Every structure is written in structure tokens, then in C-alpha cells.
C-alpha positions, 0 to 999 in steps of 0.5 A: 573577206568575211569576218568570223562569227562571235563564237568562231572568233572566240575559238580562233582567239583561244587557239592563237593564245595557245599557239603563242604560249607554246612559241618561244619568245612570244609576247602577251596577246591582249591588254588589260586595265586595272580600275579602283573606286577610291580616287573619285568622290562619287565612287566611280572607278578610275585607272589612276595608278596612285590612289588613297584609301582611308583606314578600314575602307573597302576598295573595289578593284576591276580588271578589264580584259578581253573576255576571250583571253581569260579563265580567271584573274589573280589579284595580289597584295602584300604577299597574298593572292586571290583567284576570281573566276566569275566575272562581274560582267563580260571581261570585268573581274572584281575583287574587294580589299580593305586596307589598314594602317597605323598613325603613319600612312602605309602604301600597298601595291595591288596587282592583277593578272588575267590567266588562261588554264591549259590543264588545271588551275595552278592556284588551289584554295586552302579552305583551312587557311581561307587563302589561295596557294600557287600549286601547279601540278608537276605533270600539268601544262602551266597556265598562261598569263595573257596580258601584262601584269597591271598594278595600282599603288594604294596609300592607306591613311587615317586622320585625327582631329583636335579642338582646343578652346578656353573653358568658360566657367569650368568644364563644358556642360555638353559637347556635340561633334559631327563630320559633314559629308560632301552632300551635306549629310551630318555624321554625329560621333558620340563621346567615348566612355573612358571605361570602355574601348568604344569609338568616339571623341574624347574630351579632357580639361580644363587644364591648369591654363583653362584649356579644354581639348577634344580629340577624335579619329574618325572611321572611314564611314564618317569621312568623304572618300576624296577631297576634304571633310568638314568637322563641326564641334558645338560647345555648351559652356558652363556659363550658359554660352555656346559656340561652334568650332569648325575644322577641315581635314584632308581626306584624299 
């Protein structure tokens, strides 16, 4: 038996999809996998169904599916949907989203669906709102979902680090705080100006007990994407002595 050529095989597959879509009770004709790049330290994509993302961190999602079974992919999260019609490579459709949270973690469910157009695309881009809207034409044949919806749960979080130490001779002369990446890169953080909202660490004290407190909430670019992150604080005390304090925070 002779196997059909690549072009012929694609046509045959598309015809099978359309026949299946018209048949009652027909199941999906292909499979898909949803990848995300926030689970592994080196930024490689992973199919883990539960992943973590730091507050503000952009996460890349990749739906892998049969190139012959898709015209576009719908990515959705938190009540919003986006259409990606141009693949990154054959059978790979990518989308990026940054996540936000407050002091408490927030979990999002991201989903992706490969779709085949049978008339016109059922999703319309609203340029005024910069968003996609599901708006199927009344006289058009509905688009076909060719694989089961794939999902990944992303928990967005942030960390706050706090150092408390006894003052030596009064208010410290100088403070230097830095986050240390997995490859040894040091990311220094300046001291915040109390007159502005600029990011940075904040220092108060010494209090009545002679204790100073340094607090910092890092941004996603200052911590590791997975594992842990080391934080160093170098204190130059008023009496001329200095010390280095170190903490390790979880950054999954």
C-alpha cells in the first residue's frame, strides 16, 4: 500500500476533520499538549499541569498540535480570550501573558484550543478594546475544535524579605542589599526614597529596643524563576564595624 504524499495527506486529514465535524457524536480527531516555561530553572518549556509564576513575570505558553488540524488557537484565562493564527513553527502556537497578585497568591487556569475554520473565524478582534470577542456569524458554519481543551494552572505569588538586626552605635552608615541568581549574578537593589514611590528596599530604626529593620519586595527580574533565591544584606554600622546578613527565600 502506498502512503499519500505530505500534501495529499494533509488534504485527506482536513477532509476527515470536516466529515467528523458533520457527524453526530464524533469525538476529537487529534491530540494537543500545552507547554509553559515557568516550571524549570533554565526556562525550558514543561507540560506540568501546575506551575508557579512570580508577580509580573511574563509566561510563554505553547500549544503543540497536528499542523494539519488547526487554523488558529484560542488561548484563554480569567475571562479573556486571545486568538493566535500564526504558528511559531509547524504545529506550535505561542502566547505570552504576565500574571499579577497581591500579598496572597492567586491561581489562574489557562486553557488552549486548536480550531479549524469552516466559514469565517468565529472570533473577532475589537481594536477599540484591544481584545478578542466570540462572535459567530448567524449564517456561517461554526468553527471546529479539533482537540480536547488543554489546561495548566498557574499560581502567581510574590515574596517579601525582612532583616532585623541590632544597631551598633546608632543608625547604620550604609546598607547594600542584593539578590543572588542561580548563576551567581548579583542584582543590587537601591534604597527607596521615602518621598517617592520608586521601588527599592526600605530601612527603619533603630527603634526603642535598638533594632533596625530592612524590608524589600523584589520584582520578578530580581529572583530565580524556580527553586530558591539568596538575599545578601551588607551593613556598615555607625561604630565603623560591618556585617553581612543572608537569607534564602522560596521562589518556585
